[in-house]
C-alpha positions as CSV (number, residue, x, y, z in Angstrom):
1,M,198.2,205.2,197.6
2,S,198.3,206.7,201.3
3,S,200.5,209.5,201.6
4,A,201.9,212.0,204.3
5,T,204.0,215.1,204.6
6,V,207.6,215.8,206.6
7,T,207.1,218.2,208.9
8,S,210.4,220.6,209.8
9,K,211.2,218.1,212.6
10,G,211.5,215.1,210.3
11,Q,208.3,213.9,211.3
12,I,205.0,212.4,209.6
13,T,201.9,210.8,210.7
14,I,201.1,207.5,209.3
15,P,198.0,207.4,208.0
16,K,195.1,205.5,209.7
17,S,194.8,203.2,206.7
18,V,198.2,202.3,207.1
19,R,198.0,202.3,210.9
20,E,195.2,200.0,210.7
21,A,196.7,197.5,207.6
22,L,199.9,197.1,210.4
23,R,197.9,197.1,213.1
24,L,199.9,199.7,214.7
25,G,199.1,201.6,218.2
26,P,201.1,204.4,220.1
27,G,204.5,203.2,221.3
28,D,205.1,200.5,218.4
29,R,208.1,201.0,216.5
30,L,208.9,200.8,212.5
31,D,211.8,199.1,211.1
32,F,212.9,200.9,207.7
33,F,214.7,199.0,205.1
34,I,216.3,201.0,202.1
35,Q,216.4,198.9,199.1
36,E,219.2,198.9,196.1
37,D,216.7,201.0,194.1
38,G,215.3,203.5,196.3
39,R,212.4,202.2,197.7
40,V,212.2,201.7,201.4
41,L,210.0,199.0,202.9
42,V,208.5,199.4,206.5
43,Q,207.1,197.0,208.7
44,P,206.2,196.8,212.3
45,A,209.7,196.1,214.5
46,T,207.8,194.3,217.4
47,L,205.2,191.7,217.2
48,R,202.4,190.8,219.8
49,V,202.1,187.5,221.3
50,T,198.8,186.8,219.7
51,D,200.7,187.6,215.9
52,L,202.6,184.4,217.0
53,K,200.0,182.0,217.2
54,G,200.5,178.7,215.4
55,I,203.7,179.7,213.4
56,L,205.1,176.7,215.1
57,Y,202.2,174.6,213.4
58,R,203.2,171.7,211.4
59,K,200.3,169.3,209.6
60,G,201.2,165.9,211.3
61,A,203.4,166.7,213.7
62,R,202.4,165.2,217.0
63,P,202.9,166.8,220.2
64,V,205.8,166.3,222.3
65,S,206.3,166.2,226.2
66,V,208.1,168.5,228.2
67,E,210.3,165.1,229.5
68,E,210.9,164.6,225.7
69,M,211.8,168.4,225.1
70,R,214.8,168.2,228.1
71,A,216.0,164.6,226.5
72,A,216.5,166.5,223.0
73,V,218.2,169.6,224.8
74,I,220.4,167.3,226.7
75,R,221.5,165.0,223.5
76,R,222.3,168.2,221.6
77,V,224.1,169.7,224.5
78,S,226.3,166.5,224.7
79,D,226.8,166.5,220.6
80,K,228.3,169.8,220.8
81,A,230.1,168.8,223.4
82,T,231.8,165.8,222.1
83,Q,232.6,168.0,218.8
84,R,234.8,170.3,220.5
């Protein structure tokens, strides 16, 4: 377990092992989530573009052309317009 000390200004130095695990660098931001039981969850507030690689992949899905995407958007907008 890593630990840190809070300074008189409310600052801490994040231990190297935690920075490495979260892949944090200078200027990165963190989000803090306080749980009902008093625990605090910390996670990076931003993702790198490379972290997003593969998130939309679905096994067996076929690639879609730009024309097919455009047609799907037009259909969706038309559907919403007729619902009003």
